[in-house]
Structure formats: C-alpha cells, structure tokens
ZAKEPA-873380 format. One record per residue (C-alpha): residue number from 1; residue in one letter; x, y, z. Coordinates in steps of 0.5 Angstrom, whole numbers, plus 2048, in hexadecimal, padded with zeros to 3 digits. Each point is the difference from the previous one (the first is absolute). Example, Ala and Ser with C-alpha at 12.3 -4.5 7.8 and 13.67 -1.06 7.14 Angstrom:
BEGIN
PAZA/k/r/c1/c2/c3
PAZA/1/A/819/7F7/810 $
PAZA/2/S/802/807/7FE $
//
This chain:
BEGIN
PAZA/k/r/c1/c2/c3
PAZA/1/X/8CC/8C7/8FF $
PAZA/2/X/7FD/808/7FF $
PAZA/3/X/7FD/803/7FA $
PAZA/4/X/806/804/7FF $
PAZA/5/X/805/7FA/801 $
PAZA/6/X/7FD/7FC/7FB $
PAZA/7/X/7FF/806/7FB $
PAZA/8/X/808/801/801 $
PAZA/9/X/801/7F9/7FF $
PAZA/10/X/7FD/800/7F9 $
PAZA/11/X/803/807/7FE $
PAZA/12/X/807/7FE/801 $
PAZA/13/X/7FE/7F9/7FC $
PAZA/14/X/802/7FF/7F9 $
PAZA/15/X/7FA/7FB/7FF $
PAZA/16/X/7F9/801/802 $
PAZA/17/X/7FC/7FD/806 $
PAZA/18/X/7F9/7FF/7FE $
PAZA/19/X/7FE/7FD/807 $
PAZA/20/X/804/805/804 $
PAZA/21/X/7FA/805/800 $
PAZA/22/X/7FB/7FB/802 $
PAZA/23/X/804/7FF/807 $
PAZA/24/X/800/808/801 $
PAZA/25/X/7FD/801/807 $
PAZA/26/X/7F9/803/800 $
PAZA/27/X/7FF/805/806 $
PAZA/28/X/7FA/804/802 $
PAZA/29/X/7FB/7FD/7FB $
PAZA/30/X/7FA/805/7FE $
PAZA/31/X/7FA/7FD/803 $
PAZA/32/X/7F9/7FF/7FC $
PAZA/33/X/7FD/806/803 $
PAZA/34/X/807/804/7FE $
PAZA/35/X/800/7FD/7F9 $
PAZA/36/X/7F8/802/7FF $
PAZA/37/X/802/807/802 $
PAZA/38/X/805/800/7FB $
PAZA/39/X/7FC/7FD/7FB $
PAZA/40/X/805/7FA/7FF $
PAZA/41/X/7FD/7FA/7FE $
PAZA/42/X/802/7F9/804 $
PAZA/43/X/7FD/7F9/800 $
PAZA/44/X/7F9/800/803 $
PAZA/45/X/7FF/807/7FE $
PAZA/46/X/7F8/801/801 $
PAZA/47/X/800/804/7F9 $
PAZA/48/X/801/7FA/7FB $
PAZA/49/X/7FF/804/7FA $
PAZA/50/X/806/804/801 $
PAZA/51/X/804/7FA/802 $
PAZA/52/X/7FE/7FC/7FA $
PAZA/53/X/801/807/7FC $
PAZA/54/X/808/800/802 $
PAZA/55/X/801/7F9/7FF $
PAZA/56/X/7FD/800/7F9 $
PAZA/57/X/805/806/7FF $
PAZA/58/X/806/7FC/803 $
PAZA/59/X/7FE/7FA/7FB $
PAZA/60/X/800/804/7FA $
PAZA/61/X/806/803/802 $
PAZA/62/X/804/7FA/801 $
PAZA/63/X/7FD/7FD/7F9 $
PAZA/64/X/802/806/7FC $
PAZA/65/X/807/7FF/803 $
PAZA/66/X/800/7F8/7FF $
PAZA/67/X/800/7FF/808 $
PAZA/68/X/807/804/801 $
PAZA/69/X/801/805/805 $
PAZA/70/X/7FF/807/7FD $
PAZA/71/X/801/807/801 $
PAZA/72/X/7F9/803/800 $
PAZA/73/X/7FF/808/7FF $
PAZA/74/X/7F9/802/803 $
PAZA/75/X/7FF/807/7FD $
PAZA/76/X/7FA/804/7FF $
PAZA/77/X/7FD/806/7FB $
PAZA/78/X/7FF/805/806 $
PAZA/79/X/802/802/807 $
PAZA/80/X/7FB/7FD/805 $
PAZA/81/X/7FF/7F9/7FD $
PAZA/82/X/802/7FC/805 $
PAZA/83/X/806/7FC/7FD $
PAZA/84/X/803/7FF/807 $
PAZA/85/X/7FA/7FD/802 $
PAZA/86/X/800/7FB/7FA $
PAZA/87/X/808/7FF/801 $
PAZA/88/X/7FF/7FE/807 $
PAZA/89/X/7FA/7FB/7FE $
PAZA/90/X/804/7FD/7FA $
PAZA/91/X/806/7FF/805 $
PAZA/92/X/7FB/7FD/805 $
PAZA/93/X/7FD/7FB/7FB $
PAZA/94/X/807/7FE/7FE $
PAZA/95/X/802/7FE/807 $
PAZA/96/X/7F9/7FC/801 $
PAZA/97/X/804/7FB/7FD $
PAZA/98/X/805/7FE/805 $
PAZA/99/X/805/7FE/7FB $
PAZA/100/X/801/807/7FD $
PAZA/101/X/802/807/803 $
PAZA/102/X/7FF/807/7FE $
PAZA/103/X/804/806/800 $
PAZA/104/X/7FC/807/800 $
PAZA/105/X/804/806/7FD $
PAZA/106/X/7FE/807/801 $
PAZA/107/X/802/804/7FA $
PAZA/108/X/7FB/805/801 $
PAZA/109/X/804/806/802 $
PAZA/110/X/7FA/805/7FF $
PAZA/111/X/7FB/7FD/804 $
PAZA/112/X/804/7FA/804 $
PAZA/113/X/7FB/7FC/804 $
PAZA/114/X/803/7F9/801 $
PAZA/115/X/803/802/806 $
PAZA/116/X/7FA/801/803 $
PAZA/117/X/7FF/7F8/800 $
PAZA/118/X/806/7FF/805 $
PAZA/119/X/7FF/7FF/807 $
PAZA/120/X/806/804/802 $
PAZA/121/X/804/806/7FD $
PAZA/122/X/805/800/7FB $
PAZA/123/X/806/804/7FF $
PAZA/124/X/803/7FE/7F9 $
PAZA/125/X/7FD/7FD/7F9 $
PAZA/126/X/801/7FF/7F9 $
PAZA/127/X/802/807/7FE $
PAZA/128/X/805/800/806 $
PAZA/129/X/803/7FA/7FD $
PAZA/130/X/800/803/7F9 $
PAZA/131/X/804/806/803 $
PAZA/132/X/805/7FC/803 $
PAZA/133/X/7FE/802/807 $
PAZA/134/X/800/7F8/802 $
PAZA/135/X/803/7FB/7FB $
PAZA/136/X/7FD/7FA/804 $
PAZA/137/X/7F9/7FE/7FE $
PAZA/138/X/7FE/7FD/807 $
PAZA/139/X/800/808/802 $
PAZA/140/X/7FA/801/7FC $
PAZA/141/X/7FC/7FA/800 $
PAZA/142/X/7FB/800/806 $
PAZA/143/X/7FB/7FA/802 $
PAZA/144/X/7F8/802/7FF $
PAZA/145/X/7FD/7FC/805 $
PAZA/146/X/7FD/7FC/7FB $
PAZA/147/X/803/7F9/7FF $
PAZA/148/X/805/7FF/7FA $
PAZA/149/X/7FF/808/7FE $
PAZA/150/X/806/805/801 $
PAZA/151/X/800/807/7FE $
PAZA/152/X/805/805/7FE $
PAZA/153/X/7FD/807/801 $
PAZA/154/X/802/806/7FB $
PAZA/155/X/805/803/805 $
PAZA/156/X/802/807/801 $
PAZA/157/X/805/802/7FB $
PAZA/158/X/7FB/801/7FA $
PAZA/159/X/803/806/7FC $
PAZA/160/X/803/7FC/7FB $
PAZA/161/X/7FC/7FB/7FF $
PAZA/162/X/7FE/800/7F9 $
PAZA/163/X/807/800/7FE $
PAZA/164/X/802/7FA/805 $
PAZA/165/X/7FA/7FC/7FD $
PAZA/166/X/803/800/7FA $
PAZA/167/X/807/7FE/802 $
PAZA/168/X/804/7FA/7FF $
PAZA/169/X/800/800/808 $
PAZA/170/X/7F8/7FF/800 $
PAZA/171/X/800/7FA/7FB $
PAZA/172/X/805/7FD/804 $
PAZA/173/X/7FC/801/806 $
PAZA/174/X/7FA/7FD/7FD $
PAZA/175/X/803/7FA/7FD $
PAZA/176/X/804/7FE/807 $
PAZA/177/X/7F9/801/804 $
PAZA/178/X/7FD/7FB/7FB $
PAZA/179/X/805/7FB/7FE $
PAZA/180/X/802/7FF/807 $
PAZA/181/X/7FA/7FC/802 $
PAZA/182/X/7FC/7FC/7FA $
PAZA/183/X/7FA/800/805 $
PAZA/184/X/800/808/801 $
PAZA/185/X/7FB/804/7FC $
PAZA/186/X/802/808/7FF $
PAZA/187/X/7FA/805/801 $
PAZA/188/X/802/807/7FE $
PAZA/189/X/7FB/806/802 $
PAZA/190/X/801/805/7FB $
PAZA/191/X/7FD/807/7FF $
PAZA/192/X/7FB/801/7FA $
PAZA/193/X/803/7FE/7FA $
PAZA/194/X/7FD/806/7FC $
PAZA/195/X/802/805/804 $
PAZA/196/X/807/7FE/802 $
PAZA/197/X/806/7FE/7FC $
PAZA/198/X/803/7FC/806 $
PAZA/199/X/7FA/7FB/7FF $
PAZA/200/X/802/800/7F8 $
PAZA/201/X/807/7FE/802 $
PAZA/202/X/7FE/7FB/805 $
PAZA/203/X/7FB/7FC/7FB $
PAZA/204/X/806/7FF/7FC $
PAZA/205/X/804/7FC/805 $
PAZA/206/X/7F9/7FC/803 $
PAZA/207/X/7FE/7F9/7FD $
PAZA/208/X/7F9/802/800 $
PAZA/209/X/7FB/806/802 $
PAZA/210/X/7F9/801/803 $
PAZA/211/X/7FC/806/7FF $
PAZA/212/X/7FC/802/806 $
PAZA/213/X/7FA/804/7FE $
PAZA/214/X/7FC/804/805 $
PAZA/215/X/7F9/7FE/7FF $
PAZA/216/X/7FB/805/7FD $
PAZA/217/X/806/805/800 $
PAZA/218/X/803/7FF/7F9 $
PAZA/219/X/7FE/800/7F9 $
PAZA/220/X/801/7FB/7FA $
PAZA/221/X/805/805/7FD $
PAZA/222/X/804/800/806 $
PAZA/223/X/800/7F9/801 $
PAZA/224/X/803/7FF/7F9 $
PAZA/225/X/805/805/801 $
PAZA/226/X/802/7FC/806 $
PAZA/227/X/801/7F9/7FC $
PAZA/228/X/803/804/7FA $
PAZA/229/X/806/803/805 $
PAZA/230/X/801/7F9/804 $
PAZA/231/X/800/7FC/7F9 $
PAZA/232/X/7FB/7FA/7FF $
PAZA/233/X/806/7FB/800 $
PAZA/234/X/801/802/808 $
PAZA/235/X/7F9/801/802 $
PAZA/236/X/7FD/7FA/803 $
PAZA/237/X/7F9/803/802 $
PAZA/238/X/7FC/806/803 $
PAZA/239/X/7FE/800/807 $
PAZA/240/X/7FA/805/801 $
PAZA/241/X/800/802/807 $
PAZA/242/X/7FC/803/805 $
PAZA/243/X/805/801/806 $
PAZA/244/X/805/805/801 $
//
C-alpha cells in the first residue's frame, strides 16, 4: 500500500488509525552523510552533546504535556535564529522513538526554509490547502527522507495567510492532523513572534511553544518580550542556538 493510499484511507475514515502511519513506506531515505550535511540528528551521531540536547528537549516537552501528542510552535525573537533547524531536529528527536511520528509544518510565509529539507520539488503546501486550492491533506504532505517524519511546506498562496491562520478552517485542520494519529507530534516552524502577527495567532492554537534565541545575538529584554508574547502557560522552554 502506498503512502497516499494509506493517508486517503485514513482521511475517509470516521475513526483514527493509530498504526497506519507506521506502515507508510519509507523511500529514498537520507544517508548519515546527507543528514550531517543538513545538520539533522540521527542515532549514532558523532556529536553526542547535540543529540542528547535534543533528546532532553523532547523529554521536557513530553513531561509538559503528560506524554500526550502535542502541537509545538517553534518561534524566535528575531529573523535568522534558526527555527527551521530546531524544528527539524526536534522532529528527528521525537522520531528516534519508533513508536512516535512527527509532522513538521512550515508556517513561516516570510522566510520559508522547511522545503529545503525535502529531496524533491513540492507543488502545494499549507497555504494552498487553507486557500482551498486542494481539499486533500494528502496533496500537501511529503516524505522527509527521515524515518517517521513528514513535512508540509508553506505553499505558494501566502497573500491571505494571516487571515487563514486565524480561521476555523485552520483550527479544524490542526485538530485533524493531531487527532488522526495519537502517536503523531506536530511541529510548527513560525516567523519571529515579536515581529509578525501570524506567530501570535498560531500561539493560540498550539499546546506548547519553544522560543529559539540566536546565541549572543539577543539581550535579556528581547528574550523577556518574547516570553511575554508567547505566554508562560504555553512556553515550554528556550533553545539557545548557534546554527542558522
């Protein structure tokens, strides 16, 4: 059964199928060399400190959500902080557990980078689905080349993104992708929360948030402003990042 057939089967079912995504074929997986080039963690990574740091981040998020699957927003204070890098590695840390899967959704309409992690071209994405260019979620989900990780790129219809992010259609979509599989964790890569309304909107529909701080490029007042904007009830932690 192909990836699309399984997703289609689930999309037309009244009940979630927790194990269906685990049976999705993994084709054209990235090699360790390719993962190193993309700076993505994997089992056996020589940089044990980085691997363990992301494992600890995953553990802390699971504790904060009572070990239930979650929607986690990864945002930043300023542009160039490396949220895409953190989002992909957080997903990779979740997928290290063979009983868990991750879906990374690019919500950064200003500087999208998640599609750079795809091995092939993508024609449709999140904004196309929200704009009703397609009504099939399967049209916007792509394999990442990493076991148990799927990607939804931002798409090419971004004009009304802010309005769409605050719509019932977006809330329904997010519930659908989260609740369809109890073993699926959703990671949102978003623009800097202090600069764009879109991230403040997305903060209201996520379960938890991670604030990425570019190492040595932000002061305490800026960090505090980011924390206050997210809200302490949603903030799960800070990541000091030195990768873009």
